N, C-alpha and C positions, 0 to 999 in steps of 0.2 A: 290617514289610516290606509295602508296599501292593501291591494287584493292579493290573496294567497295564491301562489302558483299551483297549477294543476299538477298532479303526479304524472310521471312518465308512464304512458300506457304501453307496456310491453306485452308480447304474446303470452297468454295464460294468466294475466293479471286478474281477470274476472273468473278464473277457474274453468274457462271454456276448454272443451276438447276439440271443438270444431269452430272455425271462424269462416263466415261467409261474407260475400259482398253482393250487393244488389238484391238481397232477399228481404222482403218485408216481414220480419219475424213478428213484430207486434200485431200486424194485420193477419197473420196466419190463423186459421181456424183450429181450435183444439181438436186433435184427432186427424188433422191434415197429414197426408203422407207425401214425402219427398223422395224422389229417386235422385241419387247423386252418382254421377258416372254411369257405368253400365250395370252395376250389381247392387249397390247399397240402397236399401229403402229404410227411411226413418219416419217416425210418427211423432208429431208434437203431443206432449202430454199435459204440461202446465207451465205457467210462467215461473221464472226464477224469482224467488222471494228473498230479499236482502236480509242479512242478519248482522249481529254485532261483530262477529268474526270478520265478515266482509268489510265492515266499517273500520275496524282496527287495521286491516290490511291496507286500506286506502289512506289511512292516517288523516282522516277528515272527520271531525266530531259530528257534523251534520249530514254525513254521507247517506245514511238510510233515508232520512227525510228528503234530501235532494233527489235521490234515486227514485223514491216513491212518487214524488211530484212530477217527474218527467215521464215515468211509466214506460220506459223503453227497456224492458227487462231481459230479453232473451228468453229462451224456452228450454225446458228439459225435453230430450228426445229419446224415444224407445227404438231399439233396433228391431225392425220387422223382418228384413232380409239382410244378412251380413254380406259384406263385400269390401273391396279395396277402394280407397279414396285417394285421389291424386290432386295436387294443386292444379287449379284451373278447371276441374270437373264441373260440368253444368249441374245446377240444382233445378229440378223440374217438379212441379206439383203434379202428382199422379192421382190423388183422390182428395176431395174436399167435402167433409160432411155438411149436410144441409142445415144443421142447427144454427150455424153462423156465429157461434160464440168464439171470439178471437182470444189470442194469448193476452192482449192488452185488457180486454174486458174481464177475463178471468183474474188478472192481476188487480185491477181496480175493484172488483167484487171482493176479493180477499183482503185488500189493504185499506181501501178508502171509501168504498161505496157498497156497504152491506146490502142495500136494497137490490143490488144486482145478483146476490147469492143464489136466488131461486133459478136463475138462468144456468148456473153450473150443473144443476140436477138434470138438465135437458141433454147434457153431453153423454152420449152412450158409452164412449170409450174412456171416460174419466174413471180412474182407479176407485174401487169400492171404498178404500180407506179415506180418500179425499171426499167422496160423497158423504161418508159418515161424519167427517169433520164439518162439512157444510151444514148437514142436518142439525148437528149439535149447536153450531153458531146460530142457526135460524130459530132453534128452540129457546135460546137465551141462556143467561147465566144460572137460572134456577132449574134447568133441565137435569133430571137424574142421570147419572153416568150409565152407560150401556155395559 
């Protein structure tokens, strides 16, 4: 029984708008701000959550499970200050919140380790909609809808 060949990983395959090198995205703190080049400032908002559409695109029946096990997810980014990005621009961390909740920890809390969910409520910059979803998960399946 042979091992299945990995799909060719071309630019944009993961739906990314920005590809970086040498940046520890999984270790980035939620709400961390990055300056890229001279103008652009981005803020990490939450880990990328895999879905069935992504699995179909990868043509790998166990893709979501494998992706989740590795927990190297990438992150969604909010534009804080718009600007031009050029290939080779340096990515510098310009602000790192003290709460310490990383992109990877947020992903694990959401996907595989619900005991970590209360940590997400410590993240000041987390979208209110996401905080509401976390509260509903913590309340359990019998919680009344809001």
